[in-house]
ChimeraX commands (.cxc) that place a marker at each C-alpha (Angstrom):
marker #1 position -21.78,-13.47,29.79 radius 0.5
marker #1 position -18.82,-15.15,28.09 radius 0.5
marker #1 position -16.40,-13.54,26.56 radius 0.5
marker #1 position -17.60,-14.91,23.32 radius 0.5
marker #1 position -20.90,-12.89,23.72 radius 0.5
marker #1 position -19.01,-10.23,24.87 radius 0.5
marker #1 position -17.31,-9.81,21.54 radius 0.5
marker #1 position -20.98,-10.63,19.77 radius 0.5
marker #1 position -21.98,-7.73,21.14 radius 0.5
marker #1 position -19.77,-5.23,20.44 radius 0.5
marker #1 position -19.46,-6.20,17.36 radius 0.5
marker #1 position -22.84,-5.37,16.73 radius 0.5
marker #1 position -22.88,-2.20,18.78 radius 0.5
marker #1 position -21.55,0.52,16.13 radius 0.5
marker #1 position -20.78,2.42,20.17 radius 0.5
marker #1 position -18.40,-0.30,20.75 radius 0.5
marker #1 position -14.72,1.14,19.31 radius 0.5
marker #1 position -13.06,-1.37,17.01 radius 0.5
marker #1 position -9.81,-0.90,19.24 radius 0.5
marker #1 position -11.43,-2.64,22.07 radius 0.5
marker #1 position -12.95,-5.32,20.18 radius 0.5
marker #1 position -9.63,-6.44,18.91 radius 0.5
marker #1 position -8.49,-6.23,22.47 radius 0.5
marker #1 position -11.33,-8.53,23.95 radius 0.5
marker #1 position -10.60,-11.12,20.66 radius 0.5
marker #1 position -6.83,-10.70,21.33 radius 0.5
marker #1 position -7.31,-12.27,24.71 radius 0.5
marker #1 position -9.44,-14.76,23.07 radius 0.5
marker #1 position -6.48,-15.86,21.22 radius 0.5
marker #1 position -4.32,-15.97,23.58 radius 0.5
marker #1 position -6.13,-18.20,25.86 radius 0.5
marker #1 position -7.00,-20.67,22.59 radius 0.5
marker #1 position -3.46,-20.65,21.79 radius 0.5
marker #1 position -4.68,-19.28,17.96 radius 0.5
marker #1 position -1.75,-16.85,17.76 radius 0.5
marker #1 position -2.95,-17.01,13.91 radius 0.5
marker #1 position -5.97,-14.38,15.86 radius 0.5
marker #1 position -4.22,-13.04,18.02 radius 0.5
marker #1 position -1.21,-11.87,15.89 radius 0.5
marker #1 position -4.26,-10.28,13.51 radius 0.5
marker #1 position -5.97,-8.61,16.32 radius 0.5
marker #1 position -2.69,-7.02,17.44 radius 0.5
marker #1 position -2.00,-5.82,13.56 radius 0.5
marker #1 position -4.96,-4.17,13.53 radius 0.5
marker #1 position -4.36,-2.40,16.81 radius 0.5
marker #1 position -0.94,-1.62,15.44 radius 0.5
marker #1 position -0.59,-1.80,11.96 radius 0.5
marker #1 position 1.60,-4.15,9.86 radius 0.5
marker #1 position 4.71,-4.01,9.00 radius 0.5
marker #1 position 5.93,-4.08,5.33 radius 0.5
marker #1 position 7.04,-7.78,5.82 radius 0.5
marker #1 position 3.85,-8.59,6.81 radius 0.5
marker #1 position 0.59,-10.55,4.72 radius 0.5
marker #1 position -1.89,-8.21,4.58 radius 0.5
marker #1 position -5.67,-9.98,4.90 radius 0.5
marker #1 position -7.76,-9.60,1.93 radius 0.5
marker #1 position -9.82,-6.50,2.72 radius 0.5
marker #1 position -6.82,-4.28,2.99 radius 0.5
marker #1 position -4.57,-5.21,-0.05 radius 0.5
marker #1 position -4.61,-4.51,-3.64 radius 0.5
marker #1 position -7.57,-1.56,-3.26 radius 0.5
marker #1 position -8.27,0.15,-6.28 radius 0.5
marker #1 position -7.71,4.02,-6.25 radius 0.5
marker #1 position -8.16,6.42,-8.62 radius 0.5
marker #1 position -5.20,7.84,-10.43 radius 0.5
marker #1 position -4.60,11.72,-10.46 radius 0.5
marker #1 position -1.77,13.03,-12.88 radius 0.5
marker #1 position 0.02,16.14,-13.36 radius 0.5
marker #1 position 1.17,17.87,-16.42 radius 0.5
marker #1 position 3.23,20.95,-16.51 radius 0.5
marker #1 position 3.58,23.36,-19.22 radius 0.5
marker #1 position 5.69,27.05,-19.85 radius 0.5
marker #1 position 5.16,29.81,-17.49 radius 0.5
marker #1 position 4.22,28.01,-14.50 radius 0.5
marker #1 position 0.91,26.63,-16.21 radius 0.5
marker #1 position -0.27,23.15,-15.18 radius 0.5
marker #1 position -3.42,20.90,-15.57 radius 0.5
marker #1 position -4.23,17.94,-13.62 radius 0.5
marker #1 position -6.57,14.65,-15.40 radius 0.5
marker #1 position -7.09,10.80,-14.49 radius 0.5
marker #1 position -5.00,8.37,-15.80 radius 0.5
marker #1 position -6.33,5.07,-16.46 radius 0.5
marker #1 position -4.55,1.55,-16.96 radius 0.5
marker #1 position -5.03,1.64,-21.02 radius 0.5
marker #1 position -1.55,1.37,-23.09 radius 0.5
marker #1 position 0.01,0.48,-19.27 radius 0.5
marker #1 position 1.77,-2.98,-18.93 radius 0.5
marker #1 position -0.04,-5.25,-17.06 radius 0.5
marker #1 position 2.46,-6.60,-15.04 radius 0.5
marker #1 position 2.19,-2.75,-13.60 radius 0.5
marker #1 position -1.25,-2.26,-12.71 radius 0.5
marker #1 position -1.47,-3.56,-9.14 radius 0.5
marker #1 position 1.56,-1.41,-8.86 radius 0.5
marker #1 position 0.14,1.65,-9.37 radius 0.5
marker #1 position -3.41,1.23,-9.85 radius 0.5
marker #1 position -3.66,-0.36,-6.28 radius 0.5
marker #1 position -2.76,0.62,-2.75 radius 0.5
marker #1 position -2.37,-1.38,0.46 radius 0.5
marker #1 position -3.53,-0.26,3.63 radius 0.5
marker #1 position -0.64,-0.97,6.81 radius 0.5
marker #1 position -1.79,1.24,9.50 radius 0.5
marker #1 position -3.30,0.53,12.48 radius 0.5
marker #1 position -7.55,0.54,12.78 radius 0.5
marker #1 position -7.35,3.83,14.68 radius 0.5
marker #1 position -5.32,5.64,12.48 radius 0.5
marker #1 position -8.44,5.00,9.47 radius 0.5
marker #1 position -10.60,5.68,11.52 radius 0.5
marker #1 position -9.40,9.02,12.33 radius 0.5
marker #1 position -8.95,9.53,8.59 radius 0.5
marker #1 position -12.60,8.39,8.30 radius 0.5
marker #1 position -13.42,11.68,11.14 radius 0.5
marker #1 position -11.45,14.22,9.12 radius 0.5
marker #1 position -12.41,13.52,5.75 radius 0.5
marker #1 position -9.19,13.80,4.09 radius 0.5
marker #1 position -8.08,12.56,1.13 radius 0.5
marker #1 position -4.98,10.22,1.45 radius 0.5
marker #1 position -2.74,8.49,-0.90 radius 0.5
marker #1 position 0.51,7.76,-2.59 radius 0.5
marker #1 position 3.01,9.41,-5.37 radius 0.5
marker #1 position 3.61,7.05,-8.47 radius 0.5
marker #1 position 8.01,6.98,-7.90 radius 0.5
marker #1 position 9.74,9.09,-10.57 radius 0.5
marker #1 position 10.83,5.82,-12.00 radius 0.5
marker #1 position 7.24,5.07,-13.47 radius 0.5
marker #1 position 6.69,8.37,-14.48 radius 0.5
marker #1 position 9.82,8.48,-16.22 radius 0.5
marker #1 position 8.33,5.37,-17.85 radius 0.5
marker #1 position 4.93,6.61,-18.35 radius 0.5
marker #1 position 6.77,9.96,-20.49 radius 0.5
marker #1 position 8.78,7.14,-22.76 radius 0.5
marker #1 position 5.34,4.80,-23.19 radius 0.5
marker #1 position 3.58,8.54,-24.48 radius 0.5
marker #1 position 6.45,9.39,-26.46 radius 0.5
marker #1 position 5.23,6.37,-28.36 radius 0.5
marker #1 position 1.92,6.97,-28.34 radius 0.5
marker #1 position 1.12,4.01,-26.14 radius 0.5
marker #1 position -0.39,6.31,-23.44 radius 0.5
marker #1 position -2.31,9.12,-23.23 radius 0.5
marker #1 position -0.18,12.68,-23.39 radius 0.5
marker #1 position -1.23,16.11,-22.82 radius 0.5
marker #1 position 0.37,17.86,-25.96 radius 0.5
marker #1 position 3.02,20.59,-25.02 radius 0.5
marker #1 position 2.96,19.60,-21.39 radius 0.5
marker #1 position 5.23,17.05,-19.18 radius 0.5
marker #1 position 3.30,14.63,-16.86 radius 0.5
marker #1 position 5.62,15.20,-13.52 radius 0.5
marker #1 position 3.39,14.12,-10.57 radius 0.5
marker #1 position 1.19,11.33,-10.36 radius 0.5
marker #1 position -0.52,10.46,-6.82 radius 0.5
marker #1 position -3.29,7.40,-6.20 radius 0.5
marker #1 position -6.03,8.67,-4.05 radius 0.5
marker #1 position -8.25,6.13,-1.46 radius 0.5
marker #1 position -11.08,6.73,-1.54 radius 0.5
marker #1 position -13.01,6.79,1.72 radius 0.5
marker #1 position -15.28,4.37,1.06 radius 0.5
marker #1 position -12.30,1.85,0.47 radius 0.5
marker #1 position -11.10,2.83,4.20 radius 0.5
marker #1 position -14.82,2.78,5.16 radius 0.5
marker #1 position -14.95,-0.56,4.15 radius 0.5
marker #1 position -11.58,-2.27,5.48 radius 0.5
marker #1 position -12.90,-0.72,8.98 radius 0.5
marker #1 position -16.33,-2.78,8.43 radius 0.5
marker #1 position -14.88,-5.28,7.25 radius 0.5
marker #1 position -12.74,-5.94,10.74 radius 0.5
marker #1 position -15.87,-5.92,13.01 radius 0.5
marker #1 position -17.44,-8.25,10.64 radius 0.5
marker #1 position -14.30,-10.67,10.73 radius 0.5
marker #1 position -14.82,-10.35,14.37 radius 0.5
marker #1 position -18.28,-11.13,14.84 radius 0.5
marker #1 position -18.19,-13.83,12.65 radius 0.5
marker #1 position -15.47,-15.60,14.08 radius 0.5
marker #1 position -16.80,-15.35,17.93 radius 0.5
marker #1 position -20.08,-17.18,16.18 radius 0.5
marker #1 position -18.28,-19.52,14.19 radius 0.5
marker #1 position -16.47,-20.01,17.77 radius 0.5
marker #1 position -19.73,-20.47,20.01 radius 0.5
marker #1 position -21.59,-22.76,17.46 radius 0.5
marker #1 position -18.63,-25.25,17.86 radius 0.5
marker #1 position -17.86,-24.54,22.11 radius 0.5
marker #1 position -19.58,-21.52,23.91 radius 0.5
marker #1 position -16.75,-22.21,26.31 radius 0.5
marker #1 position -14.24,-20.90,23.89 radius 0.5
marker #1 position -12.09,-17.71,24.81 radius 0.5
marker #1 position -13.08,-18.22,28.87 radius 0.5
marker #1 position -9.89,-18.39,31.73 radius 0.5
marker #1 position -10.58,-21.89,33.50 radius 0.5
marker #1 position -8.65,-25.01,33.24 radius 0.5
marker #1 position -10.94,-26.61,30.81 radius 0.5
marker #1 position -11.39,-24.69,28.29 radius 0.5
marker #1 position -10.41,-26.20,25.13 radius 0.5
marker #1 position -7.84,-24.81,22.64 radius 0.5
marker #1 position -6.44,-25.54,19.08 radius 0.5
marker #1 position -4.17,-28.17,20.48 radius 0.5
marker #1 position -7.17,-30.49,22.36 radius 0.5
marker #1 position -10.25,-29.57,19.92 radius 0.5
marker #1 position -10.69,-30.24,16.47 radius 0.5
marker #1 position -13.52,-28.36,15.95 radius 0.5
marker #1 position -11.90,-25.13,17.46 radius 0.5
marker #1 position -9.03,-25.77,15.05 radius 0.5
marker #1 position -10.74,-25.68,12.40 radius 0.5
marker #1 position -12.89,-22.58,13.16 radius 0.5
marker #1 position -9.02,-20.72,13.82 radius 0.5
marker #1 position -8.09,-22.29,10.12 radius 0.5
marker #1 position -10.95,-21.43,8.39 radius 0.5
marker #1 position -10.61,-17.94,9.95 radius 0.5
marker #1 position -7.29,-17.70,8.49 radius 0.5
marker #1 position -8.06,-18.62,5.15 radius 0.5
marker #1 position -10.96,-15.85,5.16 radius 0.5
marker #1 position -8.94,-13.45,6.54 radius 0.5
marker #1 position -5.82,-13.46,4.55 radius 0.5
marker #1 position -7.17,-15.80,1.31 radius 0.5
marker #1 position -4.63,-18.42,1.79 radius 0.5
marker #1 position -5.58,-21.36,-0.61 radius 0.5
marker #1 position -2.33,-22.98,-0.83 radius 0.5
marker #1 position -2.93,-24.78,2.16 radius 0.5
marker #1 position -5.31,-26.31,4.92 radius 0.5
marker #1 position -3.92,-26.94,7.94 radius 0.5
marker #1 position -6.10,-28.70,10.41 radius 0.5
marker #1 position -5.64,-29.56,14.79 radius 0.5
marker #1 position -6.13,-31.67,16.65 radius 0.5
marker #1 position -3.51,-32.47,19.44 radius 0.5
marker #1 position -1.41,-31.31,16.37 radius 0.5
marker #1 position -1.93,-29.05,13.16 radius 0.5
marker #1 position -0.96,-30.76,9.65 radius 0.5
marker #1 position -0.89,-29.29,6.43 radius 0.5
marker #1 position -2.72,-30.63,3.51 radius 0.5
marker #1 position -1.54,-29.88,0.05 radius 0.5
marker #1 position -3.94,-30.66,-2.80 radius 0.5
marker #1 position -1.90,-30.19,-6.20 radius 0.5
marker #1 position -4.01,-29.69,-9.27 radius 0.5
marker #1 position -6.08,-32.98,-10.80 radius 0.5
marker #1 position -4.23,-35.38,-8.13 radius 0.5
marker #1 position -6.80,-37.56,-6.79 radius 0.5
marker #1 position -5.18,-38.82,-4.46 radius 0.5
marker #1 position -4.20,-36.05,-2.37 radius 0.5
marker #1 position -7.41,-34.69,-2.43 radius 0.5
marker #1 position -9.36,-37.79,-1.39 radius 0.5
marker #1 position -6.04,-38.14,1.83 radius 0.5
marker #1 position -6.84,-34.32,2.30 radius 0.5
marker #1 position -11.15,-34.91,2.49 radius 0.5
marker #1 position -10.17,-37.67,4.78 radius 0.5
marker #1 position -8.29,-35.45,7.27 radius 0.5
marker #1 position -11.47,-33.28,7.42 radius 0.5
marker #1 position -13.25,-36.30,9.04 radius 0.5
marker #1 position -15.80,-35.56,7.01 radius 0.5
marker #1 position -19.55,-37.79,6.88 radius 0.5
marker #1 position -18.70,-41.32,4.41 radius 0.5
marker #1 position -21.73,-40.25,2.25 radius 0.5
marker #1 position -20.03,-36.75,1.30 radius 0.5
marker #1 position -16.65,-38.27,1.15 radius 0.5
marker #1 position -18.03,-41.00,-1.39 radius 0.5
marker #1 position -19.75,-38.94,-3.50 radius 0.5
marker #1 position -16.53,-36.39,-3.24 radius 0.5
marker #1 position -14.35,-39.40,-4.39 radius 0.5
marker #1 position -16.47,-40.64,-6.93 radius 0.5
marker #1 position -17.04,-37.53,-8.66 radius 0.5
marker #1 position -13.33,-36.84,-8.48 radius 0.5
marker #1 position -12.56,-40.17,-10.41 radius 0.5
marker #1 position -14.29,-39.33,-13.50 radius 0.5
marker #1 position -12.78,-37.97,-17.14 radius 0.5
marker #1 position -11.12,-34.69,-17.03 radius 0.5
marker #1 position -13.90,-33.36,-19.09 radius 0.5
marker #1 position -16.77,-34.20,-16.52 radius 0.5
marker #1 position -14.86,-33.84,-13.50 radius 0.5
marker #1 position -15.05,-29.88,-12.26 radius 0.5
marker #1 position -19.05,-30.04,-13.16 radius 0.5
marker #1 position -19.50,-33.20,-11.20 radius 0.5
marker #1 position -17.16,-32.11,-8.17 radius 0.5
marker #1 position -19.49,-28.31,-8.30 radius 0.5
marker #1 position -22.74,-30.27,-8.46 radius 0.5
marker #1 position -22.08,-32.59,-5.53 radius 0.5
marker #1 position -20.53,-29.45,-3.65 radius 0.5
marker #1 position -23.97,-27.47,-4.79 radius 0.5
marker #1 position -25.67,-30.39,-2.84 radius 0.5
marker #1 position -23.42,-29.90,0.03 radius 0.5
marker #1 position -24.27,-26.39,0.20 radius 0.5
marker #1 position -27.56,-26.91,-0.02 radius 0.5
marker #1 position -28.05,-29.44,2.83 radius 0.5
marker #1 position -28.97,-32.57,0.14 radius 0.5
marker #1 position -25.67,-34.30,1.51 radius 0.5
marker #1 position -24.79,-33.95,4.82 radius 0.5
marker #1 position -21.15,-33.46,5.69 radius 0.5
marker #1 position -21.01,-32.93,9.88 radius 0.5
marker #1 position -22.95,-32.39,12.71 radius 0.5
marker #1 position -24.93,-29.00,12.97 radius 0.5
marker #1 position -22.28,-27.11,14.48 radius 0.5
marker #1 position -19.58,-27.82,12.23 radius 0.5
marker #1 position -21.24,-28.04,8.87 radius 0.5
marker #1 position -20.63,-24.69,7.67 radius 0.5
marker #1 position -16.68,-24.50,8.61 radius 0.5
marker #1 position -16.58,-28.00,7.03 radius 0.5
marker #1 position -18.42,-26.85,3.75 radius 0.5
marker #1 position -16.03,-23.94,3.59 radius 0.5
marker #1 position -12.88,-26.58,4.40 radius 0.5
marker #1 position -14.13,-28.78,1.76 radius 0.5
marker #1 position -14.35,-25.86,-1.35 radius 0.5
marker #1 position -10.84,-24.13,-0.51 radius 0.5
marker #1 position -9.85,-28.35,-1.25 radius 0.5
marker #1 position -11.93,-28.08,-4.60 radius 0.5
marker #1 position -10.29,-25.06,-5.52 radius 0.5
marker #1 position -7.02,-26.11,-5.11 radius 0.5
marker #1 position -7.72,-29.69,-7.34 radius 0.5
marker #1 position -9.86,-28.14,-10.50 radius 0.5
marker #1 position -6.81,-25.35,-10.03 radius 0.5
marker #1 position -9.47,-22.53,-10.31 radius 0.5
marker link #1:1,2 radius 0.2
marker link #1:2,3 radius 0.2
marker link #1:3,4 radius 0.2
marker link #1:4,5 radius 0.2
marker link #1:5,6 radius 0.2
marker link #1:6,7 radius 0.2
marker link #1:7,8 radius 0.2
marker link #1:8,9 radius 0.2
marker link #1:9,10 radius 0.2
marker link #1:10,11 radius 0.2
marker link #1:11,12 radius 0.2
marker link #1:12,13 radius 0.2
marker link #1:13,14 radius 0.2
marker link #1:14,15 radius 0.2
marker link #1:15,16 radius 0.2
marker link #1:16,17 radius 0.2
marker link #1:17,18 radius 0.2
marker link #1:18,19 radius 0.2
marker link #1:19,20 radius 0.2
marker link #1:20,21 radius 0.2
marker link #1:21,22 radius 0.2
marker link #1:22,23 radius 0.2
marker link #1:23,24 radius 0.2
marker link #1:24,25 radius 0.2
marker link #1:25,26 radius 0.2
marker link #1:26,27 radius 0.2
marker link #1:27,28 radius 0.2
marker link #1:28,29 radius 0.2
marker link #1:29,30 radius 0.2
marker link #1:30,31 radius 0.2
marker link #1:31,32 radius 0.2
marker link #1:32,33 radius 0.2
marker link #1:33,34 radius 0.2
marker link #1:34,35 radius 0.2
marker link #1:35,36 radius 0.2
marker link #1:36,37 radius 0.2
marker link #1:37,38 radius 0.2
marker link #1:38,39 radius 0.2
marker link #1:39,40 radius 0.2
marker link #1:40,41 radius 0.2
marker link #1:41,42 radius 0.2
marker link #1:42,43 radius 0.2
marker link #1:43,44 radius 0.2
marker link #1:44,45 radius 0.2
marker link #1:45,46 radius 0.2
marker link #1:46,47 radius 0.2
marker link #1:47,48 radius 0.2
marker link #1:48,49 radius 0.2
marker link #1:49,50 radius 0.2
marker link #1:50,51 radius 0.2
marker link #1:51,52 radius 0.2
marker link #1:52,53 radius 0.2
marker link #1:53,54 radius 0.2
marker link #1:54,55 radius 0.2
marker link #1:55,56 radius 0.2
marker link #1:56,57 radius 0.2
marker link #1:57,58 radius 0.2
marker link #1:58,59 radius 0.2
marker link #1:59,60 radius 0.2
marker link #1:60,61 radius 0.2
marker link #1:61,62 radius 0.2
marker link #1:62,63 radius 0.2
marker link #1:63,64 radius 0.2
marker link #1:64,65 radius 0.2
marker link #1:65,66 radius 0.2
marker link #1:66,67 radius 0.2
marker link #1:67,68 radius 0.2
marker link #1:68,69 radius 0.2
marker link #1:69,70 radius 0.2
marker link #1:70,71 radius 0.2
marker link #1:71,72 radius 0.2
marker link #1:72,73 radius 0.2
marker link #1:73,74 radius 0.2
marker link #1:74,75 radius 0.2
marker link #1:75,76 radius 0.2
marker link #1:76,77 radius 0.2
marker link #1:77,78 radius 0.2
marker link #1:78,79 radius 0.2
marker link #1:79,80 radius 0.2
marker link #1:80,81 radius 0.2
marker link #1:81,82 radius 0.2
marker link #1:82,83 radius 0.2
marker link #1:83,84 radius 0.2
marker link #1:84,85 radius 0.2
marker link #1:85,86 radius 0.2
marker link #1:86,87 radius 0.2
marker link #1:87,88 radius 0.2
marker link #1:88,89 radius 0.2
marker link #1:89,90 radius 0.2
marker link #1:90,91 radius 0.2
marker link #1:91,92 radius 0.2
marker link #1:92,93 radius 0.2
marker link #1:93,94 radius 0.2
marker link #1:94,95 radius 0.2
marker link #1:95,96 radius 0.2
marker link #1:96,97 radius 0.2
marker link #1:97,98 radius 0.2
marker link #1:98,99 radius 0.2
marker link #1:99,100 radius 0.2
marker link #1:100,101 radius 0.2
marker link #1:101,102 radius 0.2
marker link #1:102,103 radius 0.2
marker link #1:103,104 radius 0.2
marker link #1:104,105 radius 0.2
marker link #1:105,106 radius 0.2
marker link #1:106,107 radius 0.2
marker link #1:107,108 radius 0.2
marker link #1:108,109 radius 0.2
marker link #1:109,110 radius 0.2
marker link #1:110,111 radius 0.2
marker link #1:111,112 radius 0.2
marker link #1:112,113 radius 0.2
marker link #1:113,114 radius 0.2
marker link #1:114,115 radius 0.2
marker link #1:115,116 radius 0.2
marker link #1:116,117 radius 0.2
marker link #1:117,118 radius 0.2
marker link #1:118,119 radius 0.2
marker link #1:119,120 radius 0.2
marker link #1:120,121 radius 0.2
marker link #1:121,122 radius 0.2
marker link #1:122,123 radius 0.2
marker link #1:123,124 radius 0.2
marker link #1:124,125 radius 0.2
marker link #1:125,126 radius 0.2
marker link #1:126,127 radius 0.2
marker link #1:127,128 radius 0.2
marker link #1:128,129 radius 0.2
marker link #1:129,130 radius 0.2
marker link #1:130,131 radius 0.2
marker link #1:131,132 radius 0.2
marker link #1:132,133 radius 0.2
marker link #1:133,134 radius 0.2
marker link #1:134,135 radius 0.2
marker link #1:135,136 radius 0.2
marker link #1:136,137 radius 0.2
marker link #1:137,138 radius 0.2
marker link #1:138,139 radius 0.2
marker link #1:139,140 radius 0.2
marker link #1:140,141 radius 0.2
marker link #1:141,142 radius 0.2
marker link #1:142,143 radius 0.2
marker link #1:143,144 radius 0.2
marker link #1:144,145 radius 0.2
marker link #1:145,146 radius 0.2
marker link #1:146,147 radius 0.2
marker link #1:147,148 radius 0.2
marker link #1:148,149 radius 0.2
marker link #1:149,150 radius 0.2
marker link #1:150,151 radius 0.2
marker link #1:151,152 radius 0.2
marker link #1:152,153 radius 0.2
marker link #1:153,154 radius 0.2
marker link #1:154,155 radius 0.2
marker link #1:155,156 radius 0.2
marker link #1:156,157 radius 0.2
marker link #1:157,158 radius 0.2
marker link #1:158,159 radius 0.2
marker link #1:159,160 radius 0.2
marker link #1:160,161 radius 0.2
marker link #1:161,162 radius 0.2
marker link #1:162,163 radius 0.2
marker link #1:163,164 radius 0.2
marker link #1:164,165 radius 0.2
marker link #1:165,166 radius 0.2
marker link #1:166,167 radius 0.2
marker link #1:167,168 radius 0.2
marker link #1:168,169 radius 0.2
marker link #1:169,170 radius 0.2
marker link #1:170,171 radius 0.2
marker link #1:171,172 radius 0.2
marker link #1:172,173 radius 0.2
marker link #1:173,174 radius 0.2
marker link #1:174,175 radius 0.2
marker link #1:175,176 radius 0.2
marker link #1:176,177 radius 0.2
marker link #1:177,178 radius 0.2
marker link #1:178,179 radius 0.2
marker link #1:179,180 radius 0.2
marker link #1:180,181 radius 0.2
marker link #1:181,182 radius 0.2
marker link #1:182,183 radius 0.2
marker link #1:183,184 radius 0.2
marker link #1:184,185 radius 0.2
marker link #1:185,186 radius 0.2
marker link #1:186,187 radius 0.2
marker link #1:187,188 radius 0.2
marker link #1:188,189 radius 0.2
marker link #1:189,190 radius 0.2
marker link #1:190,191 radius 0.2
marker link #1:191,192 radius 0.2
marker link #1:192,193 radius 0.2
marker link #1:193,194 radius 0.2
marker link #1:194,195 radius 0.2
marker link #1:195,196 radius 0.2
marker link #1:196,197 radius 0.2
marker link #1:197,198 radius 0.2
marker link #1:198,199 radius 0.2
marker link #1:199,200 radius 0.2
marker link #1:200,201 radius 0.2
marker link #1:201,202 radius 0.2
marker link #1:202,203 radius 0.2
marker link #1:203,204 radius 0.2
marker link #1:204,205 radius 0.2
marker link #1:205,206 radius 0.2
marker link #1:206,207 radius 0.2
marker link #1:207,208 radius 0.2
marker link #1:208,209 radius 0.2
marker link #1:209,210 radius 0.2
marker link #1:210,211 radius 0.2
marker link #1:211,212 radius 0.2
marker link #1:212,213 radius 0.2
marker link #1:213,214 radius 0.2
marker link #1:214,215 radius 0.2
marker link #1:215,216 radius 0.2
marker link #1:216,217 radius 0.2
marker link #1:217,218 radius 0.2
marker link #1:218,219 radius 0.2
marker link #1:219,220 radius 0.2
marker link #1:220,221 radius 0.2
marker link #1:221,222 radius 0.2
marker link #1:222,223 radius 0.2
marker link #1:223,224 radius 0.2
marker link #1:224,225 radius 0.2
marker link #1:225,226 radius 0.2
marker link #1:226,227 radius 0.2
marker link #1:227,228 radius 0.2
marker link #1:228,229 radius 0.2
marker link #1:229,230 radius 0.2
marker link #1:230,231 radius 0.2
marker link #1:231,232 radius 0.2
marker link #1:232,233 radius 0.2
marker link #1:233,234 radius 0.2
marker link #1:234,235 radius 0.2
marker link #1:235,236 radius 0.2
marker link #1:236,237 radius 0.2
marker link #1:237,238 radius 0.2
marker link #1:238,239 radius 0.2
marker link #1:239,240 radius 0.2
marker link #1:240,241 radius 0.2
marker link #1:241,242 radius 0.2
marker link #1:242,243 radius 0.2
marker link #1:243,244 radius 0.2
marker link #1:244,245 radius 0.2
marker link #1:245,246 radius 0.2
marker link #1:246,247 radius 0.2
marker link #1:247,248 radius 0.2
marker link #1:248,249 radius 0.2
marker link #1:249,250 radius 0.2
marker link #1:250,251 radius 0.2
marker link #1:251,252 radius 0.2
marker link #1:252,253 radius 0.2
marker link #1:253,254 radius 0.2
marker link #1:254,255 radius 0.2
marker link #1:255,256 radius 0.2
marker link #1:256,257 radius 0.2
marker link #1:257,258 radius 0.2
marker link #1:258,259 radius 0.2
marker link #1:259,260 radius 0.2
marker link #1:260,261 radius 0.2
marker link #1:261,262 radius 0.2
marker link #1:262,263 radius 0.2
marker link #1:263,264 radius 0.2
marker link #1:264,265 radius 0.2
marker link #1:265,266 radius 0.2
marker link #1:266,267 radius 0.2
marker link #1:267,268 radius 0.2
marker link #1:268,269 radius 0.2
marker link #1:269,270 radius 0.2
marker link #1:270,271 radius 0.2
marker link #1:271,272 radius 0.2
marker link #1:272,273 radius 0.2
marker link #1:273,274 radius 0.2
marker link #1:274,275 radius 0.2
marker link #1:275,276 radius 0.2
marker link #1:276,277 radius 0.2
marker link #1:277,278 radius 0.2
marker link #1:278,279 radius 0.2
marker link #1:279,280 radius 0.2
marker link #1:280,281 radius 0.2
marker link #1:281,282 radius 0.2
marker link #1:282,283 radius 0.2
marker link #1:283,284 radius 0.2
marker link #1:284,285 radius 0.2
marker link #1:285,286 radius 0.2
marker link #1:286,287 radius 0.2
marker link #1:287,288 radius 0.2
marker link #1:288,289 radius 0.2
marker link #1:289,290 radius 0.2
marker link #1:290,291 radius 0.2
marker link #1:291,292 radius 0.2
marker link #1:292,293 radius 0.2
marker link #1:293,294 radius 0.2
marker link #1:294,295 radius 0.2
marker link #1:295,296 radius 0.2
marker link #1:296,297 radius 0.2
marker link #1:297,298 radius 0.2
marker link #1:298,299 radius 0.2
marker link #1:299,300 radius 0.2
marker link #1:300,301 radius 0.2
marker link #1:301,302 radius 0.2
marker link #1:302,303 radius 0.2
marker link #1:303,304 radius 0.2
marker link #1:304,305 radius 0.2
view
């Protein structure tokens, strides 16, 4: 059994702990010299520091927000607070939460079924009071808002945990499609430095997990970063050529990109759908899925969507 087989087996076996799975991925990442992967595995094991970008499945998760209003003689009442009347620029800060805890801590929360969350700072509580005085947000008459708590639903935490297992499985399957020897410990094992397919899988993994659609990078012996500006046909075509996709796919996408501004979005999306459905070939059987994802990222940049 190869290292990738071991990861695939563990990812589909609920009795295998995710921590154990991540340690195996850490090994594969190091052997591939794919530090995007090994860093991800290590951060999932140890937790994410405040200055580190979070994966999509851990950031800006919607929460239930509960306010507590106090009145005379120790009277108090709790009631949900929604986004109505709150300035839109504050919605992310006040109504979402980030999960920076280690995977083991998240799993412990699920086992204990213990409600977790964060309090609003006093600054935002005072802001809400001001908005209430102006009648812009709901207020409970004769009571004062003194505490606001963002509750993290258990299903959000479970969803983040399940995402780690799924990403591990997808990564191992994609690497296996490109080269079954990926992650093995011998002198001829492929790395991102000498195998373009491996480099593409690693880059696609980073985009999928972290949502980094601003830059698309490709690796051979070196890694290049391609930036496509909205509406810039030359940079779009240049980035497509760097992907080394099938000639027919390149020609179709280039023709679509060179059409008028009004027709361009629909023409490009039509070509993209034909690529996804297999009508237009984009590469070999083992690289089609990866290359298609990369092309889709470039299309999003080019069209600004």
